[in-house]
Structure formats: C-alpha cells, structure tokens
CHARMM-style PDB file with segment names, atoms N, HN, CA, C and O in Angstrom:
ATOM      1  N   MET     1     -12.462  -7.893 -36.754  1.00  0.00      PROA
ATOM      2  CA  MET     1     -12.490  -7.936 -35.314  1.00  0.00      PROA
ATOM      3  C   MET     1     -12.317  -9.459 -34.917  1.00  0.00      PROA
ATOM      4  O   MET     1     -11.590  -9.755 -33.969  1.00  0.00      PROA
ATOM      5  N   VAL     2     -12.957 -10.380 -35.613  1.00  0.00      PROA
ATOM      6  HN  VAL     2     -13.548 -10.140 -36.384  1.00  0.00      PROA
ATOM      7  CA  VAL     2     -12.963 -11.801 -35.272  1.00  0.00      PROA
ATOM      8  C   VAL     2     -11.557 -12.305 -35.464  1.00  0.00      PROA
ATOM      9  O   VAL     2     -11.240 -13.302 -34.815  1.00  0.00      PROA
ATOM     10  N   GLU     3     -10.750 -11.805 -36.193  1.00  0.00      PROA
ATOM     11  HN  GLU     3     -11.007 -10.995 -36.721  1.00  0.00      PROA
ATOM     12  CA  GLU     3      -9.344 -12.194 -36.387  1.00  0.00      PROA
ATOM     13  C   GLU     3      -8.544 -11.924 -35.142  1.00  0.00      PROA
ATOM     14  O   GLU     3      -7.585 -12.626 -34.822  1.00  0.00      PROA
ATOM     15  N   HSD     4      -8.947 -10.927 -34.475  1.00  0.00      PROA
ATOM     16  HN  HSD     4      -9.726 -10.357 -34.735  1.00  0.00      PROA
ATOM     17  CA  HSD     4      -8.157 -10.320 -33.213  1.00  0.00      PROA
ATOM     18  C   HSD     4      -8.666 -10.573 -31.989  1.00  0.00      PROA
ATOM     19  O   HSD     4      -8.262  -9.901 -31.040  1.00  0.00      PROA
ATOM     20  N   VAL     5      -9.665 -11.614 -31.795  1.00  0.00      PROA
ATOM     21  HN  VAL     5      -9.992 -12.160 -32.566  1.00  0.00      PROA
ATOM     22  CA  VAL     5     -10.212 -11.999 -30.499  1.00  0.00      PROA
ATOM     23  C   VAL     5      -9.247 -12.196 -29.515  1.00  0.00      PROA
ATOM     24  O   VAL     5      -9.391 -11.599 -28.448  1.00  0.00      PROA
ATOM     25  N   ALA     6      -8.202 -12.992 -29.695  1.00  0.00      PROA
ATOM     26  HN  ALA     6      -8.085 -13.478 -30.562  1.00  0.00      PROA
ATOM     27  CA  ALA     6      -7.266 -13.396 -28.789  1.00  0.00      PROA
ATOM     28  C   ALA     6      -6.476 -12.182 -28.302  1.00  0.00      PROA
ATOM     29  O   ALA     6      -6.191 -12.059 -27.111  1.00  0.00      PROA
ATOM     30  N   LEU     7      -6.128 -11.296 -29.217  1.00  0.00      PROA
ATOM     31  HN  LEU     7      -6.360 -11.395 -30.184  1.00  0.00      PROA
ATOM     32  CA  LEU     7      -5.370 -10.034 -28.850  1.00  0.00      PROA
ATOM     33  C   LEU     7      -6.271  -9.177 -27.995  1.00  0.00      PROA
ATOM     34  O   LEU     7      -5.789  -8.664 -26.985  1.00  0.00      PROA
ATOM     35  N   CYS     8      -7.506  -8.982 -28.301  1.00  0.00      PROA
ATOM     36  HN  CYS     8      -7.897  -9.399 -29.121  1.00  0.00      PROA
ATOM     37  CA  CYS     8      -8.459  -8.203 -27.602  1.00  0.00      PROA
ATOM     38  C   CYS     8      -8.681  -8.692 -26.162  1.00  0.00      PROA
ATOM     39  O   CYS     8      -8.751  -7.884 -25.236  1.00  0.00      PROA
ATOM     40  N   ASP     9      -8.791 -10.032 -25.975  1.00  0.00      PROA
ATOM     41  HN  ASP     9      -8.734 -10.688 -26.727  1.00  0.00      PROA
ATOM     42  CA  ASP     9      -8.881 -10.707 -24.707  1.00  0.00      PROA
ATOM     43  C   ASP     9      -7.616 -10.398 -23.891  1.00  0.00      PROA
ATOM     44  O   ASP     9      -7.727 -10.007 -22.729  1.00  0.00      PROA
ATOM     45  N   GLU    10      -6.411 -10.562 -24.473  1.00  0.00      PROA
ATOM     46  HN  GLU    10      -6.320 -10.879 -25.417  1.00  0.00      PROA
ATOM     47  CA  GLU    10      -5.242 -10.347 -23.756  1.00  0.00      PROA
ATOM     48  C   GLU    10      -5.119  -8.883 -23.169  1.00  0.00      PROA
ATOM     49  O   GLU    10      -4.803  -8.676 -21.997  1.00  0.00      PROA
ATOM     50  N   VAL    11      -5.396  -7.884 -24.091  1.00  0.00      PROA
ATOM     51  HN  VAL    11      -5.652  -8.052 -25.043  1.00  0.00      PROA
ATOM     52  CA  VAL    11      -5.427  -6.510 -23.785  1.00  0.00      PROA
ATOM     53  C   VAL    11      -6.410  -6.241 -22.644  1.00  0.00      PROA
ATOM     54  O   VAL    11      -6.068  -5.556 -21.680  1.00  0.00      PROA
ATOM     55  N   GLY    12      -7.646  -6.785 -22.752  1.00  0.00      PROA
ATOM     56  HN  GLY    12      -7.923  -7.341 -23.536  1.00  0.00      PROA
ATOM     57  CA  GLY    12      -8.679  -6.625 -21.676  1.00  0.00      PROA
ATOM     58  C   GLY    12      -8.223  -7.178 -20.415  1.00  0.00      PROA
ATOM     59  O   GLY    12      -8.462  -6.565 -19.374  1.00  0.00      PROA
ATOM     60  N   GLU    13      -7.562  -8.323 -20.406  1.00  0.00      PROA
ATOM     61  HN  GLU    13      -7.368  -8.820 -21.251  1.00  0.00      PROA
ATOM     62  CA  GLU    13      -7.174  -8.958 -19.099  1.00  0.00      PROA
ATOM     63  C   GLU    13      -6.101  -8.127 -18.489  1.00  0.00      PROA
ATOM     64  O   GLU    13      -6.127  -7.943 -17.272  1.00  0.00      PROA
ATOM     65  N   LYS    14      -5.122  -7.587 -19.250  1.00  0.00      PROA
ATOM     66  HN  LYS    14      -5.100  -7.736 -20.239  1.00  0.00      PROA
ATOM     67  CA  LYS    14      -4.071  -6.846 -18.689  1.00  0.00      PROA
ATOM     68  C   LYS    14      -4.640  -5.431 -18.235  1.00  0.00      PROA
ATOM     69  O   LYS    14      -4.100  -4.896 -17.267  1.00  0.00      PROA
ATOM     70  N   ALA    15      -5.629  -4.834 -18.833  1.00  0.00      PROA
ATOM     71  HN  ALA    15      -6.068  -5.269 -19.619  1.00  0.00      PROA
ATOM     72  CA  ALA    15      -6.253  -3.610 -18.447  1.00  0.00      PROA
ATOM     73  C   ALA    15      -6.999  -3.832 -17.103  1.00  0.00      PROA
ATOM     74  O   ALA    15      -6.891  -3.018 -16.186  1.00  0.00      PROA
ATOM     75  N   GLN    16      -7.705  -4.877 -17.014  1.00  0.00      PROA
ATOM     76  HN  GLN    16      -7.793  -5.539 -17.759  1.00  0.00      PROA
ATOM     77  CA  GLN    16      -8.347  -5.225 -15.781  1.00  0.00      PROA
ATOM     78  C   GLN    16      -7.392  -5.471 -14.598  1.00  0.00      PROA
ATOM     79  O   GLN    16      -7.715  -5.117 -13.464  1.00  0.00      PROA
ATOM     80  N   LYS    17      -6.239  -6.064 -14.850  1.00  0.00      PROA
ATOM     81  HN  LYS    17      -5.977  -6.351 -15.771  1.00  0.00      PROA
ATOM     82  CA  LYS    17      -5.269  -6.266 -13.771  1.00  0.00      PROA
ATOM     83  C   LYS    17      -4.656  -4.950 -13.333  1.00  0.00      PROA
ATOM     84  O   LYS    17      -4.425  -4.699 -12.150  1.00  0.00      PROA
ATOM     85  N   GLU    18      -4.393  -4.089 -14.374  1.00  0.00      PROA
ATOM     86  HN  GLU    18      -4.580  -4.294 -15.334  1.00  0.00      PROA
ATOM     87  CA  GLU    18      -3.752  -2.691 -14.024  1.00  0.00      PROA
ATOM     88  C   GLU    18      -4.789  -1.890 -13.338  1.00  0.00      PROA
ATOM     89  O   GLU    18      -4.413  -1.124 -12.451  1.00  0.00      PROA
ATOM     90  N   TYR    19      -6.116  -1.971 -13.649  1.00  0.00      PROA
ATOM     91  HN  TYR    19      -6.421  -2.593 -14.370  1.00  0.00      PROA
ATOM     92  CA  TYR    19      -7.072  -1.237 -12.866  1.00  0.00      PROA
ATOM     93  C   TYR    19      -7.136  -1.810 -11.443  1.00  0.00      PROA
ATOM     94  O   TYR    19      -7.176  -1.038 -10.486  1.00  0.00      PROA
ATOM     95  N   PHE    20      -7.145  -3.058 -11.286  1.00  0.00      PROA
ATOM     96  HN  PHE    20      -7.113  -3.686 -12.063  1.00  0.00      PROA
ATOM     97  CA  PHE    20      -7.077  -3.618  -9.936  1.00  0.00      PROA
ATOM     98  C   PHE    20      -5.884  -3.091  -9.094  1.00  0.00      PROA
ATOM     99  O   PHE    20      -6.035  -2.706  -7.935  1.00  0.00      PROA
ATOM    100  N   ILE    21      -4.754  -3.095  -9.704  1.00  0.00      PROA
ATOM    101  HN  ILE    21      -4.632  -3.408 -10.645  1.00  0.00      PROA
ATOM    102  CA  ILE    21      -3.403  -2.605  -9.025  1.00  0.00      PROA
ATOM    103  C   ILE    21      -3.650  -1.102  -8.671  1.00  0.00      PROA
ATOM    104  O   ILE    21      -3.431  -0.715  -7.523  1.00  0.00      PROA
ATOM    105  N   GLU    22      -4.071  -0.307  -9.571  1.00  0.00      PROA
ATOM    106  HN  GLU    22      -4.249  -0.621 -10.504  1.00  0.00      PROA
ATOM    107  CA  GLU    22      -4.404   1.204  -9.382  1.00  0.00      PROA
ATOM    108  C   GLU    22      -5.208   1.316  -8.208  1.00  0.00      PROA
ATOM    109  O   GLU    22      -4.814   2.040  -7.293  1.00  0.00      PROA
ATOM    110  N   LYS    23      -6.359   0.650  -8.110  1.00  0.00      PROA
ATOM    111  HN  LYS    23      -6.679   0.062  -8.853  1.00  0.00      PROA
ATOM    112  CA  LYS    23      -7.509   0.800  -7.154  1.00  0.00      PROA
ATOM    113  C   LYS    23      -6.704   0.305  -5.723  1.00  0.00      PROA
ATOM    114  O   LYS    23      -6.898   0.961  -4.699  1.00  0.00      PROA
ATOM    115  N   SER    24      -5.969  -0.652  -5.704  1.00  0.00      PROA
ATOM    116  HN  SER    24      -5.811  -1.185  -6.535  1.00  0.00      PROA
ATOM    117  CA  SER    24      -5.381  -1.176  -4.471  1.00  0.00      PROA
ATOM    118  C   SER    24      -4.264  -0.212  -4.043  1.00  0.00      PROA
ATOM    119  O   SER    24      -4.020  -0.080  -2.844  1.00  0.00      PROA
ATOM    120  N   LEU    25      -3.596   0.447  -4.951  1.00  0.00      PROA
ATOM    121  HN  LEU    25      -3.794   0.340  -5.925  1.00  0.00      PROA
ATOM    122  CA  LEU    25      -2.574   1.452  -4.549  1.00  0.00      PROA
ATOM    123  C   LEU    25      -3.283   2.705  -3.915  1.00  0.00      PROA
ATOM    124  O   LEU    25      -2.814   3.248  -2.915  1.00  0.00      PROA
ATOM    125  N   ILE    26      -4.397   3.132  -4.513  1.00  0.00      PROA
ATOM    126  HN  ILE    26      -4.778   2.691  -5.326  1.00  0.00      PROA
ATOM    127  CA  ILE    26      -5.137   4.241  -3.939  1.00  0.00      PROA
ATOM    128  C   ILE    26      -5.603   3.917  -2.582  1.00  0.00      PROA
ATOM    129  O   ILE    26      -5.534   4.768  -1.695  1.00  0.00      PROA
ATOM    130  N   LYS    27      -6.068   2.755  -2.364  1.00  0.00      PROA
ATOM    131  HN  LYS    27      -6.125   2.063  -3.084  1.00  0.00      PROA
ATOM    132  CA  LYS    27      -6.553   2.283  -1.083  1.00  0.00      PROA
ATOM    133  C   LYS    27      -5.505   2.261  -0.060  1.00  0.00      PROA
ATOM    134  O   LYS    27      -5.706   2.725   1.062  1.00  0.00      PROA
ATOM    135  N   MET    28      -4.241   1.666  -0.462  1.00  0.00      PROA
ATOM    136  HN  MET    28      -4.077   1.289  -1.374  1.00  0.00      PROA
ATOM    137  CA  MET    28      -3.230   1.641   0.411  1.00  0.00      PROA
ATOM    138  C   MET    28      -2.661   2.996   0.814  1.00  0.00      PROA
ATOM    139  O   MET    28      -2.274   3.209   1.962  1.00  0.00      PROA
ATOM    140  N   LYS    29      -2.618   3.937  -0.188  1.00  0.00      PROA
ATOM    141  HN  LYS    29      -2.933   3.763  -1.121  1.00  0.00      PROA
ATOM    142  CA  LYS    29      -2.092   5.177   0.217  1.00  0.00      PROA
ATOM    143  C   LYS    29      -3.106   5.998   1.172  1.00  0.00      PROA
ATOM    144  O   LYS    29      -2.667   6.784   2.012  1.00  0.00      PROA
ATOM    145  N   SER    30      -4.384   5.787   1.007  1.00  0.00      PROA
ATOM    146  HN  SER    30      -4.740   5.148   0.325  1.00  0.00      PROA
ATOM    147  CA  SER    30      -5.280   6.422   1.896  1.00  0.00      PROA
ATOM    148  C   SER    30      -5.148   5.829   3.241  1.00  0.00      PROA
ATOM    149  O   SER    30      -5.377   6.565   4.202  1.00  0.00      PROA
ATOM    150  N   GLU    31      -4.819   4.635   3.438  1.00  0.00      PROA
ATOM    151  HN  GLU    31      -4.633   4.038   2.658  1.00  0.00      PROA
ATOM    152  CA  GLU    31      -4.595   4.031   4.766  1.00  0.00      PROA
ATOM    153  C   GLU    31      -3.324   4.604   5.500  1.00  0.00      PROA
ATOM    154  O   GLU    31      -3.221   4.602   6.727  1.00  0.00      PROA
ATOM    155  N   TRP    32      -2.436   5.060   4.705  1.00  0.00      PROA
ATOM    156  HN  TRP    32      -2.519   5.062   3.709  1.00  0.00      PROA
ATOM    157  CA  TRP    32      -1.207   5.611   5.336  1.00  0.00      PROA
ATOM    158  C   TRP    32      -1.398   7.111   5.650  1.00  0.00      PROA
ATOM    159  O   TRP    32      -0.681   7.688   6.468  1.00  0.00      PROA
ATOM    160  N   THR    33      -2.392   7.721   4.969  1.00  0.00      PROA
ATOM    161  HN  THR    33      -2.974   7.252   4.304  1.00  0.00      PROA
ATOM    162  CA  THR    33      -2.563   9.159   5.275  1.00  0.00      PROA
ATOM    163  C   THR    33      -3.000   9.306   6.745  1.00  0.00      PROA
ATOM    164  O   THR    33      -3.864   8.576   7.230  1.00  0.00      PROA
ATOM    165  N   GLY    34      -2.378  10.268   7.430  1.00  0.00      PROA
ATOM    166  HN  GLY    34      -1.676  10.862   7.036  1.00  0.00      PROA
ATOM    167  CA  GLY    34      -2.555  10.547   8.796  1.00  0.00      PROA
ATOM    168  C   GLY    34      -1.863   9.627   9.764  1.00  0.00      PROA
ATOM    169  O   GLY    34      -2.074   9.716  10.973  1.00  0.00      PROA
ATOM    170  N   MET    35      -1.009   8.713   9.225  1.00  0.00      PROA
ATOM    171  HN  MET    35      -0.837   8.641   8.242  1.00  0.00      PROA
ATOM    172  CA  MET    35      -0.219   7.901  10.098  1.00  0.00      PROA
ATOM    173  C   MET    35       0.761   8.766  10.923  1.00  0.00      PROA
ATOM    174  O   MET    35       1.558   9.464  10.296  1.00  0.00      PROA
ATOM    175  N   ASN    36       0.773   8.782  12.197  1.00  0.00      PROA
ATOM    176  HN  ASN    36       0.125   8.215  12.706  1.00  0.00      PROA
ATOM    177  CA  ASN    36       1.706   9.620  12.926  1.00  0.00      PROA
ATOM    178  C   ASN    36       2.625   8.650  13.811  1.00  0.00      PROA
ATOM    179  O   ASN    36       2.256   7.544  14.205  1.00  0.00      PROA
ATOM    180  N   PHE    37       3.753   9.171  14.041  1.00  0.00      PROA
ATOM    181  HN  PHE    37       4.052  10.070  13.721  1.00  0.00      PROA
ATOM    182  CA  PHE    37       4.678   8.376  15.025  1.00  0.00      PROA
ATOM    183  C   PHE    37       5.130   9.431  16.083  1.00  0.00      PROA
ATOM    184  O   PHE    37       5.264  10.621  15.799  1.00  0.00      PROA
ATOM    185  N   ARG    38       5.338   8.952  17.225  1.00  0.00      PROA
ATOM    186  HN  ARG    38       5.229   7.985  17.456  1.00  0.00      PROA
ATOM    187  CA  ARG    38       5.856   9.696  18.337  1.00  0.00      PROA
ATOM    188  C   ARG    38       7.274   9.643  18.415  1.00  0.00      PROA
ATOM    189  O   ARG    38       7.826   8.629  17.989  1.00  0.00      PROA
ATOM    190  N   LEU    39       8.013  10.648  18.929  1.00  0.00      PROA
ATOM    191  HN  LEU    39       7.564  11.472  19.275  1.00  0.00      PROA
ATOM    192  CA  LEU    39       9.328  10.658  19.148  1.00  0.00      PROA
ATOM    193  C   LEU    39       9.643  11.104  20.558  1.00  0.00      PROA
ATOM    194  O   LEU    39      10.065  12.235  20.800  1.00  0.00      PROA
ATOM    195  N   PRO    40       9.436  10.230  21.432  1.00  0.00      PROA
ATOM    196  CA  PRO    40       9.642  10.608  22.846  1.00  0.00      PROA
ATOM    197  C   PRO    40      11.130  10.511  23.177  1.00  0.00      PROA
ATOM    198  O   PRO    40      11.859   9.714  22.586  1.00  0.00      PROA
ATOM    199  N   ARG    41      11.549  11.297  24.089  1.00  0.00      PROA
ATOM    200  HN  ARG    41      10.956  11.944  24.569  1.00  0.00      PROA
ATOM    201  CA  ARG    41      12.899  11.488  24.540  1.00  0.00      PROA
ATOM    202  C   ARG    41      13.313  10.240  25.376  1.00  0.00      PROA
ATOM    203  O   ARG    41      12.569   9.832  26.268  1.00  0.00      PROA
ATOM    204  N   PHE    42      14.371   9.699  25.121  1.00  0.00      PROA
ATOM    205  HN  PHE    42      14.975  10.031  24.396  1.00  0.00      PROA
ATOM    206  CA  PHE    42      14.800   8.443  25.877  1.00  0.00      PROA
ATOM    207  C   PHE    42      15.506   8.918  27.310  1.00  0.00      PROA
ATOM    208  O   PHE    42      16.589   9.493  27.419  1.00  0.00      PROA
ATOM    209  N   LYS    43      14.667   8.554  28.300  1.00  0.00      PROA
ATOM    210  HN  LYS    43      13.787   8.088  28.213  1.00  0.00      PROA
ATOM    211  CA  LYS    43      15.016   8.971  29.721  1.00  0.00      PROA
ATOM    212  C   LYS    43      15.315  10.495  29.801  1.00  0.00      PROA
ATOM    213  O   LYS    43      14.455  11.296  29.434  1.00  0.00      PROA
ATOM    214  N   THR    44      16.403  10.867  30.228  1.00  0.00      PROA
ATOM    215  HN  THR    44      17.101  10.216  30.527  1.00  0.00      PROA
ATOM    216  CA  THR    44      16.772  12.209  30.333  1.00  0.00      PROA
ATOM    217  C   THR    44      17.944  12.660  29.408  1.00  0.00      PROA
ATOM    218  O   THR    44      18.649  13.633  29.678  1.00  0.00      PROA
ATOM    219  N   THR    45      18.102  11.883  28.295  1.00  0.00      PROA
ATOM    220  HN  THR    45      17.529  11.093  28.076  1.00  0.00      PROA
ATOM    221  CA  THR    45      19.059  12.213  27.335  1.00  0.00      PROA
ATOM    222  C   THR    45      18.567  13.053  26.219  1.00  0.00      PROA
ATOM    223  O   THR    45      17.384  13.390  26.224  1.00  0.00      PROA
ATOM    224  N   SER    46      19.356  13.424  25.263  1.00  0.00      PROA
ATOM    225  HN  SER    46      20.318  13.150  25.259  1.00  0.00      PROA
ATOM    226  CA  SER    46      18.967  14.125  24.075  1.00  0.00      PROA
ATOM    227  C   SER    46      18.648  13.129  22.954  1.00  0.00      PROA
ATOM    228  O   SER    46      18.501  13.543  21.804  1.00  0.00      PROA
ATOM    229  N   THR    47      18.539  11.876  23.245  1.00  0.00      PROA
ATOM    230  HN  THR    47      18.658  11.540  24.179  1.00  0.00      PROA
ATOM    231  CA  THR    47      18.357  10.872  22.206  1.00  0.00      PROA
ATOM    232  C   THR    47      16.729  10.568  22.260  1.00  0.00      PROA
ATOM    233  O   THR    47      16.094  10.406  23.302  1.00  0.00      PROA
ATOM    234  N   TYR    48      16.200  10.527  20.951  1.00  0.00      PROA
ATOM    235  HN  TYR    48      16.716  10.659  20.104  1.00  0.00      PROA
ATOM    236  CA  TYR    48      14.927  10.292  20.821  1.00  0.00      PROA
ATOM    237  C   TYR    48      14.644   8.839  20.307  1.00  0.00      PROA
ATOM    238  O   TYR    48      15.508   8.252  19.655  1.00  0.00      PROA
ATOM    239  N   THR    49      13.475   8.274  20.587  1.00  0.00      PROA
ATOM    240  HN  THR    49      12.773   8.751  21.117  1.00  0.00      PROA
ATOM    241  CA  THR    49      13.180   6.886  20.071  1.00  0.00      PROA
ATOM    242  C   THR    49      11.898   7.081  19.336  1.00  0.00      PROA
ATOM    243  O   THR    49      11.226   8.099  19.503  1.00  0.00      PROA
ATOM    244  N   ILE    50      11.530   6.081  18.489  1.00  0.00      PROA
ATOM    245  HN  ILE    50      12.075   5.254  18.352  1.00  0.00      PROA
ATOM    246  CA  ILE    50      10.230   6.178  17.694  1.00  0.00      PROA
ATOM    247  C   ILE    50       9.314   5.138  18.437  1.00  0.00      PROA
ATOM    248  O   ILE    50       9.672   4.028  18.830  1.00  0.00      PROA
ATOM    249  N   SER    51       8.123   5.675  18.552  1.00  0.00      PROA
ATOM    250  HN  SER    51       7.832   6.577  18.232  1.00  0.00      PROA
ATOM    251  CA  SER    51       7.051   4.803  19.189  1.00  0.00      PROA
ATOM    252  C   SER    51       5.757   4.963  18.381  1.00  0.00      PROA
ATOM    253  O   SER    51       5.684   5.764  17.450  1.00  0.00      PROA
ATOM    254  N   GLY    52       4.794   4.222  18.741  1.00  0.00      PROA
ATOM    255  HN  GLY    52       4.853   3.571  19.498  1.00  0.00      PROA
ATOM    256  CA  GLY    52       3.486   4.355  18.109  1.00  0.00      PROA
ATOM    257  C   GLY    52       3.536   3.811  16.688  1.00  0.00      PROA
ATOM    258  O   GLY    52       2.780   4.297  15.848  1.00  0.00      PROA
ATOM    259  N   PHE    53       4.368   2.845  16.371  1.00  0.00      PROA
ATOM    260  HN  PHE    53       4.982   2.450  17.053  1.00  0.00      PROA
ATOM    261  CA  PHE    53       4.258   2.212  15.083  1.00  0.00      PROA
ATOM    262  C   PHE    53       3.652   0.962  14.939  1.00  0.00      PROA
ATOM    263  O   PHE    53       3.753   0.364  13.867  1.00  0.00      PROA
ATOM    264  N   ASP    54       2.933   0.412  16.040  1.00  0.00      PROA
ATOM    265  HN  ASP    54       2.852   0.898  16.910  1.00  0.00      PROA
ATOM    266  CA  ASP    54       2.255  -0.799  15.964  1.00  0.00      PROA
ATOM    267  C   ASP    54       1.083  -0.841  14.927  1.00  0.00      PROA
ATOM    268  O   ASP    54       0.803  -1.895  14.357  1.00  0.00      PROA
ATOM    269  N   ASP    55       0.431   0.277  14.702  1.00  0.00      PROA
ATOM    270  HN  ASP    55       0.659   1.133  15.165  1.00  0.00      PROA
ATOM    271  CA  ASP    55      -0.547   0.453  13.654  1.00  0.00      PROA
ATOM    272  C   ASP    55       0.125   0.370  12.330  1.00  0.00      PROA
ATOM    273  O   ASP    55      -0.314  -0.343  11.428  1.00  0.00      PROA
ATOM    274  N   ALA    56       1.193   1.104  12.219  1.00  0.00      PROA
ATOM    275  HN  ALA    56       1.549   1.683  12.952  1.00  0.00      PROA
ATOM    276  CA  ALA    56       1.941   0.979  10.825  1.00  0.00      PROA
ATOM    277  C   ALA    56       2.444  -0.449  10.463  1.00  0.00      PROA
ATOM    278  O   ALA    56       2.382  -0.889   9.315  1.00  0.00      PROA
ATOM    279  N   ILE    57       2.927  -1.115  11.483  1.00  0.00      PROA
ATOM    280  HN  ILE    57       2.977  -0.757  12.415  1.00  0.00      PROA
ATOM    281  CA  ILE    57       3.321  -2.536  11.134  1.00  0.00      PROA
ATOM    282  C   ILE    57       2.090  -3.348  10.743  1.00  0.00      PROA
ATOM    283  O   ILE    57       2.143  -4.100   9.770  1.00  0.00      PROA
ATOM    284  N   THR    58       0.975  -3.217  11.479  1.00  0.00      PROA
ATOM    285  HN  THR    58       0.931  -2.606  12.269  1.00  0.00      PROA
ATOM    286  CA  THR    58      -0.201  -3.928  11.068  1.00  0.00      PROA
ATOM    287  C   THR    58      -0.655  -3.632   9.600  1.00  0.00      PROA
ATOM    288  O   THR    58      -0.952  -4.560   8.849  1.00  0.00      PROA
ATOM    289  N   ILE    59      -0.701  -2.416   9.231  1.00  0.00      PROA
ATOM    290  HN  ILE    59      -0.460  -1.662   9.842  1.00  0.00      PROA
ATOM    291  CA  ILE    59      -0.954  -1.957   7.882  1.00  0.00      PROA
ATOM    292  C   ILE    59       0.005  -2.482   6.956  1.00  0.00      PROA
ATOM    293  O   ILE    59      -0.383  -3.047   5.934  1.00  0.00      PROA
ATOM    294  N   LEU    60       1.322  -2.338   7.242  1.00  0.00      PROA
ATOM    295  HN  LEU    60       1.638  -1.879   8.073  1.00  0.00      PROA
ATOM    296  CA  LEU    60       2.314  -2.848   6.340  1.00  0.00      PROA
ATOM    297  C   LEU    60       2.204  -4.509   6.135  1.00  0.00      PROA
ATOM    298  O   LEU    60       2.411  -4.994   5.023  1.00  0.00      PROA
ATOM    299  N   ASP    61       1.917  -5.211   7.106  1.00  0.00      PROA
ATOM    300  HN  ASP    61       1.748  -4.817   8.010  1.00  0.00      PROA
ATOM    301  CA  ASP    61       1.648  -6.535   6.928  1.00  0.00      PROA
ATOM    302  C   ASP    61       0.537  -6.818   6.013  1.00  0.00      PROA
ATOM    303  O   ASP    61       0.640  -7.648   5.110  1.00  0.00      PROA
ATOM    304  N   GLU    62      -0.533  -6.131   6.240  1.00  0.00      PROA
ATOM    305  HN  GLU    62      -0.617  -5.457   6.974  1.00  0.00      PROA
ATOM    306  CA  GLU    62      -1.746  -6.313   5.395  1.00  0.00      PROA
ATOM    307  C   GLU    62      -1.266  -5.968   3.956  1.00  0.00      PROA
ATOM    308  O   GLU    62      -1.597  -6.711   3.032  1.00  0.00      PROA
ATOM    309  N   HSD    63      -0.568  -4.969   3.751  1.00  0.00      PROA
ATOM    310  HN  HSD    63      -0.299  -4.366   4.502  1.00  0.00      PROA
ATOM    311  CA  HSD    63      -0.271  -4.541   2.349  1.00  0.00      PROA
ATOM    312  C   HSD    63       0.644  -5.561   1.773  1.00  0.00      PROA
ATOM    313  O   HSD    63       0.578  -5.804   0.568  1.00  0.00      PROA
ATOM    314  N   ILE    64       1.466  -6.156   2.515  1.00  0.00      PROA
ATOM    315  HN  ILE    64       1.520  -5.959   3.494  1.00  0.00      PROA
ATOM    316  CA  ILE    64       2.478  -7.118   1.981  1.00  0.00      PROA
ATOM    317  C   ILE    64       1.663  -8.304   1.420  1.00  0.00      PROA
ATOM    318  O   ILE    64       1.919  -8.759   0.305  1.00  0.00      PROA
ATOM    319  N   VAL    65       0.624  -8.828   2.246  1.00  0.00      PROA
ATOM    320  HN  VAL    65       0.417  -8.458   3.151  1.00  0.00      PROA
ATOM    321  CA  VAL    65      -0.137  -9.943   1.827  1.00  0.00      PROA
ATOM    322  C   VAL    65      -0.963  -9.566   0.693  1.00  0.00      PROA
ATOM    323  O   VAL    65      -1.121 -10.396  -0.202  1.00  0.00      PROA
ATOM    324  N   THR    66      -1.531  -8.381   0.611  1.00  0.00      PROA
ATOM    325  HN  THR    66      -1.402  -7.707   1.338  1.00  0.00      PROA
ATOM    326  CA  THR    66      -2.464  -7.892  -0.489  1.00  0.00      PROA
ATOM    327  C   THR    66      -1.573  -7.857  -1.918  1.00  0.00      PROA
ATOM    328  O   THR    66      -2.046  -8.224  -2.994  1.00  0.00      PROA
ATOM    329  N   ALA    67      -0.345  -7.405  -1.761  1.00  0.00      PROA
ATOM    330  HN  ALA    67       0.039  -7.107  -0.887  1.00  0.00      PROA
ATOM    331  CA  ALA    67       0.362  -7.191  -2.923  1.00  0.00      PROA
ATOM    332  C   ALA    67       0.897  -8.432  -3.453  1.00  0.00      PROA
ATOM    333  OT1 ALA    67       1.559  -8.425  -4.491  1.00  0.00      PROA
TER     334      ALA     67
END
C-alpha cells in the first residue's frame, strides 16, 4: 500500500470532486423543479409570449457561477 500512496491520493481527490459535482447537480435539479412559465396572449392576437422567467434567470445565473 505504501508504494501506491500517490495513486490512492489521486483517486481519492477525483472521487471527492465527483461527489461534489453530483451533489451540486442534485441541488440544481431540485431548484428547477416546479419552475413554471406563463404564456400570455399578446394583445388580441393568436401570438403568445413567455413571461415569468425572472426567477429562472436568477437561478441560471447562480448555477453558472457555481459551475
């Protein structure tokens, strides 16, 4: 085992980083659950617009910084 300390350290560091990424992805996914957008009609036309995405942009900005 002593001969492979460097390899064990490297594997341990990679496993720790992978675990952190997995936990972060689970947290990010849970923050997107239940995110709803509204599709109101534009004036009196048959065209719809997207609204209610301010929260989504905030969450997306936080995830970009985190990643």
